[in-house]
SELUM-203908 format. One record per residue (C-alpha): residue in one letter; x, y, z. Coordinates in steps of 0.2 Angstrom, whole numbers, plus 5000, padded with zeros to 4 digits. Example, Ala and Ser with C-alpha at 12.3 -4.5 7.8 and 13.67 -1.06 7.14 Angstrom:
<recs>
A506249785039S506849955036
</recs>
This chain:
<recs>
M504850085021R505449925021G505349835003I504149934990I502649994990K501149904983I499449954977A497949814977L496649894969L495349824963I495049924949F496749874939V496149714942L494649704936I494349814924C495849734915I495049564916G493249654912L493849714895F494549554889I492849474895F491949604886W493049584870W492849414869E491149424872S490849554858S491949474844S491449284845S489849194846S490649044854S489248974869V490948924879F490749104885R489049104890F489448924898V491048974909F490149134916G488349094916K486949204919D485849254935K487449254944S487449344963L488649444971I488849424991M488049585000E488149635017D486649805019N486749815002R488349834999V489749744992N491549744999I493349684992L495049705001L496349764991L497949704997G499849754990I501349674991A503149694986G503249534982A505049424979G506349504977H506349634990D506349635010G504649575017P504149505002N502249475009L501949605022T500549705015D500949905012T499249945005I497649885013M496249965006V494449895008A493149964993S491249964998Y490149984983K488350004984P487249964968S485650064973T486750244971N488350164962Q489350234976V491050154980D491850214995L493650184998I494350135015S496050135019L497050065035P498950125040R500249985040D500650025057L499149975064W499449845079L498549705084D498449655101E497749475098H498849435084K500349535092T501149615076K500549745064V499149725051N500249715037T500849545042L499049465041Y499349405025Q501049315028L500049235043G498749185033I499949105021N500549005036K498848935038K498748905019D497549065016G498049235015L496849315008G495349225019F496149255032S496549445027E494849475024N494249375041E495449485051I495349665043G493249635045K493449605060I494449785060L493349885053G491549785059I491049725041N490949565030I492249555014P491849415004Y493049434990A495049494993I496349554978R498149544981V499449624970D501149644969F501649824961S502849744948G501449734938F500849874942V502349974935K502449864921A500549904915V500550104919D502150094908L501149994893L499750144894G500950274892G501050344908I499550414921D498950584925V498850594943D498150754952V499650804964Q498650884979N500150934989S501950994982F503250894993D505050834993D505750674999Y507750675001S507650485007Y506750404994P507750224997V508650174980P508349994977G509849884979K510749994991E510049955009N511949895012E512949995003L514550105013C514550245002D516050325005Y516450235021Q517250045026E517049965042K518449915052E518949835067M520349965076D521249975094I520750135100D521950225113E520850285131T520950455124K520050405108A518950295118K518450455130E517950555114L516950405106N516350375124L516850185123N518150075133P519850065127G520549905115K519749825100V517949925091K517149915077A517050065066L516350155052V517850255043D517850355031K519250385015D520350475026G520350365040K519250485052I517950355064A516550415060T515650295073A516050155082S515250005094A516149905108T515249745100N514549755082I514149905073T512349945073Y511450095063S509950225067D508850275056I509550465059Q511550395059V510750295041F510150475034K511850545038F513050435035F512550345019L511850465005C512050364992R510750244996F509450364994E508850494980H508150654980L506250654974S505150824971F503350824967Q502350984961K500551014965G499351004948L499150864936T500650764933H501150654919M502050514928D502750334919G502750184930D504350194939T503850384944A501850314950L502950204962K503950334970F502550444972V501650304983R502950244990S503650404998R503950385017H504950525021G504150675011N504050855018S502250985016K501450835029E501650725015G502750605026S501350505035D500550355032F498850445031A499650545017R500350395009S498650325008K497750465000R499150484986Q498750304983Q497050314980L497450454968V498550344956L497050234958Q495850354950A497150394936F497450224931K495750194931N495350344920Q496750284907V496150124908L494450174902S495350284888T494650264873Q496450234866T496450064876L494550024875T494550024857N496349924856P495849724862Q497949714859K498349814872I497049744883V497849554881E499349644885L498849724901L498049544907Q499849464903T500649604913F499549584928G499449374927S500949344936S500749474949I498849434954E498149324967T496049334969N494749244976I493549304967P492449164957V492449204936K490849154934L490549324946Y491849434935P490449504923E489449564936F490949644945I491349724928K489449784927M489849864944L491249944938K490350024923Q488850094932Q490050184947K489650354948N490750404963I492250374972Q492350424991S494150405001F494450405019V495750385028I495650295046D497050395053S497550505070V497150685067G495950785076K495450825095N494950645096P496050535084F495550355079L497250305080V498650365093I500450335095P500750225112P502250275123P504050235115G504450075118E502849995124Y502849905108G504449865103A504549965087W503450125080V501350065079L499750145080I498250105091P496650135092P496350235112N496250095125N496449965110D494750005107F493949985087S492350035094R492350225086I493350155072Q491850015068K490550155071Y491650265059V491650135045D489750085048D489350305046I490250295030L489450155024S487750215027G488050395019N488450495034P490550505040E490150675047A489350595061S491150515068L492050645059S491250775071A492150715085T493750705078T494050885070P495151005078
</recs>
């Protein structure tokens, strides 16, 4: 993955803000609270649903700082207090924009409205109206998890990832050097190159590992083979696992795990597990009874959050969170005999992407409608192997 994947999570933000509001309101008789937040504020709904777009970005200091590695919609139904989380893979191709879905936020920034543009375009993909959005970068998340003393995550599958990128070592040559060298005909034949000057990757004994006639570029296979110092080995075991912020970040960021944990779809599911673990820790008695910790959480998230939710609606969102009884998680993926997404022929889009069959999003929109109507099995029956 390029950069650091984030979880832009509604509950991360609103619980912190809401707890602060709750603490302020209960500890002060000031009329300022009532003036700022008022009463009888209404949330925008569609079909008795409140839809919120959740985006996670890498943030400053990382490659692709505004690419949304986490794209999720949280849909709350007040009549049943049900929350449905719907995740989209970052590699979903959008023909209309000739790019992947994870670039929409940056395209929106270029139009002076990153959140609004993302809401509109992702709403079109899913066939729903999305009036609210939150964007979080993961630096705030890592600090917040550590501030809470860590979180307990229910790891569903044991897996190892031997190719997890170490931040700051993306261009390390490890035990090699890049040199311009003269090669004779014998060596040129061995390397399948023309004799003469080449740029080569050379080991500490002077042996050429790989070479190019013009410049050195490395495939993913070569990177994993030659530059082991760029990566670390991750290992997670099935079961309840206590994680600090850095470990939780690695858990959701891992892209090369075995045991079927190397896909975007598996990552989306892990993100949702961390979401629920974070929510549980924030709502613990230890946090709720500690106003100082609430303020510290707010300060931690302050520079890492962007949202278009009006301040006057915060109490309504907090009430929504308090009443929420159940969370269901869904991922738009490529499994089954008739999947929602497929991998097109290599080279057709110039990159590894996912598309709906025939670039038709109608089945995805029908699936989302079934989810929000409480009947996701109606669509899943057509995709199950």
